[in-house]
N, C-alpha and C positions, 0 to 999 in steps of 0.2 A: 648854714644849717641844711643838711640833706634831708631827703624825704623820710628817712628812718628816724629823724629827730622829732617828727611831728607827733604831738600828743593825740592819740586816737580819739579821745573824747572831745577834743576841740577842733577836729577836722570838719570843714564845711561839707555839706552834701555836694557830691560831684556827680549828679545824675542829670539825665536829660529831662526836659519837661514832659509831663503826662497830663492828659485831660480827664482820665477816668481811672477808677480802681482796676478795671481790666487791663488797661495799658500799663499800670504800675506792676501788675502781676506778670505781664509779658516781659517787662524790663527786669524783674526779679529772676525769671527763668533764664533770660539771656545772660544776665550777669553771673548766674550760677554756672552756666555752661562755659563761659569765658574763664571763670576761676578753675573749673575742672581741667580745661585745656592747658592753662598756665601751670598748674601743679603737676600735670601729667607729662609735660614737655621737658621739664628741667631734669636732665639726666644726672646733674651733679648733686642734687639734693633729693633726699628720700622723704617724700611727703605722704607715704602710705598710711600712716596712722591718722593724719589729719584728713586725708581723702576718705578713709573708711568712716571716720566720725561724721563727716559731712553727709555721706551717703546714708548712714544709719539715721541721722537726724531728718533728712529730707524724705526718707521712705517710711518712717514710722507713722502708724495711724494714731490719731488723737481721739480720745473719748470725750465727747462734748459734755461738760459738767452740767449737772442739774437736769439732765435729759435722759430719757430711756431710749436712746438711739444707738445704732451700731457705730463702731469707730469710723472715723473719716480720715482719708489720706488724700494726697495730691491726685492720685489716680481717679478717685471718685468725682473730682471736680473737672477732670479733663486735662490734667497736667501729667503727661506720660513719660516714663523713663525708657530709653532704648539702650539696653546693655551693649549691643554691638557697637554703637557709636559713643556710648558714655554720655549721651546728651538727653536733655528733657525737651519736650515739645508740648505746647499748649494747643489743644483742639478748641478753636475759637467758639464754635457753636455750643459745645458741651460746657465750656467755661462760662460763657455768657448766660446760658440757661441755669447753671448752678448758682451764679451770682444773683439772678432774679429769684430763684425758688428757694435757695438755701443760704441766703446771705449771712444769717446769724451763725449758722454752722461753719461757714467758711471763715468768718471772723474768728470763731473759737479755734478752728484749726491753726490759724496763724498767731493769734495774740493771747489766748488764755494762758494761764500760768505755765502749763506744760506744753504749750503750742510750739510751732516751728520758730517763730521770730524770737521769743525770749531765749530759747536755746541757742539759736544762731548768733544772737547779739551777745551771748556769753562766750562762745567758743572762738568767734572771729577775732575779737580784740586780743585774746590770749595768743592766738596764732600770729597776729600782727606785731606782737612784742618780740618775736624771734627776728633774727637777721635773715632777711629774705631777698632773693633776687628782685630787681625792680619790677619786672613783669608780673611776678607773683604778688608782690606787695600791692601794685596798682589794681590787679584783678580782685584781690582780697578786699581792698578798700572800697572798690566800686560795689562789690556784693554786699558788704556791710552797710554801705549807704543806701542801697536798695532795700535792705531789711529795715533800716531805720525809717525810710520814707513810708513803707507799708505800715509800720508800727504807728507812725504819726497820723497816717490817713485813717486808721481805725481808732485813734484815741478820742 
């Protein structure tokens, strides 16, 4: 059985240990960057549609339900996207402050019905069903597992 025969829903978490929610968020950002690098490097496959879908998902603001607040995005909590490099970076002080002061809003950004994680946990398994180069498969699986870990931490 090769790695592409693995049932995505039965794959164990393949993530490094974390001690806090902020560490899990850093691991999430790092896994996303590694996935972007993997799908950007493969000249034989065109992942433009998937790459665009990921970017749209990651960059879209979420309106916190049942609240009269402005939309919230990764940018507002200190997770910044740098178009020149195509990578995200988490500003530790801003993220830590946001987690302390806006924990419920951040939870909503990630896990409410239209949040980042439900959407990512929908599009990643569909992408993993395709025949992918091993590096892209591994990076996609790792990012999915980081998404699942964050979902579990907020459950």
